[in-house]
C-alpha positions as CSV (number, residue, x, y, z in Angstrom):
1,X,0.3,-0.2,0.5
2,X,1.5,3.4,-0.7
3,X,1.8,6.3,1.4
4,X,-0.8,8.0,-0.3
5,X,-3.7,5.1,0.6
6,X,-2.7,4.8,3.8
7,X,-3.0,8.1,4.2
8,X,-6.8,8.5,2.0
9,X,-7.5,5.2,4.9
10,X,-6.8,7.3,7.8
11,X,-8.7,10.1,7.1
12,X,-11.9,7.4,6.0
13,X,-11.2,5.7,9.2
14,X,-11.3,8.8,11.3
15,X,-14.1,10.7,9.0
16,X,-16.2,7.0,10.4
17,X,-15.0,7.7,14.0
18,X,-16.4,11.5,13.4
19,X,-19.4,10.2,12.1
20,X,-19.6,8.1,15.1
21,X,-19.2,10.6,17.7
22,X,-21.9,12.6,16.3
23,X,-24.6,9.6,16.3
24,X,-23.6,9.5,20.1
25,X,-24.0,12.9,21.5
26,X,-27.3,12.9,19.3
27,X,-28.4,9.3,21.0
28,X,-27.6,10.7,24.6
29,X,-29.0,14.5,24.1
30,X,-32.2,12.1,23.2
31,X,-32.4,9.5,26.1
32,X,-31.2,12.4,28.2
33,X,-34.4,14.7,27.1
34,X,-36.6,12.1,27.0
35,X,-35.6,10.3,30.5
36,X,-34.7,13.6,32.9
37,X,-37.2,13.4,34.6
38,X,-37.6,9.9,35.7
39,X,-33.8,9.3,35.9
40,X,-31.8,9.0,38.9
41,X,-29.1,11.9,39.3
42,X,-26.2,9.7,39.2
43,X,-27.2,8.4,36.0
44,X,-27.8,11.8,34.1
45,X,-24.4,12.1,35.8
46,X,-23.3,9.6,33.3
47,X,-25.0,10.3,30.6
48,X,-23.1,13.9,30.3
49,X,-20.0,12.5,31.1
50,X,-20.1,10.5,28.3
51,X,-21.8,13.4,25.8
52,X,-18.5,15.8,27.0
53,X,-16.3,12.5,26.0
54,X,-17.9,11.4,22.9
55,X,-17.3,15.1,22.2
56,X,-14.1,15.5,22.8
57,X,-13.3,12.1,20.6
58,X,-15.3,13.7,17.9
59,X,-13.0,17.5,18.1
60,X,-10.3,15.4,18.1
61,X,-11.1,12.8,15.2
62,X,-12.4,16.3,12.8
63,X,-8.6,17.7,13.9
64,X,-7.2,14.4,13.1
65,X,-8.8,14.6,9.5
66,X,-8.2,18.1,8.8
67,X,-4.5,17.5,10.0
68,X,-4.2,14.2,7.6
69,X,-5.7,16.0,4.4
70,X,-3.4,18.6,4.8
71,X,-0.7,16.2,4.9
72,X,-2.3,14.2,1.8
73,X,-2.3,18.1,0.0
74,X,1.5,17.7,0.8
75,X,2.2,14.5,0.2
76,X,1.3,15.2,-3.4
């Protein structure tokens, strides 16, 4: 596998992980919006922690994709 193909595969992987993080964020937000009255505060805290973690994971993947795109642009 060539260097450019490897970079493209890594970009594809991180794009998928970025969209997975968005799906996790939306899922946790939807769950919390539906269940915030009937759920313990501890569970809501854990959901919020997961939401923050998923947001951080999404931001990290977005930055990684941008970095890899610049690397791909400079490699050609």
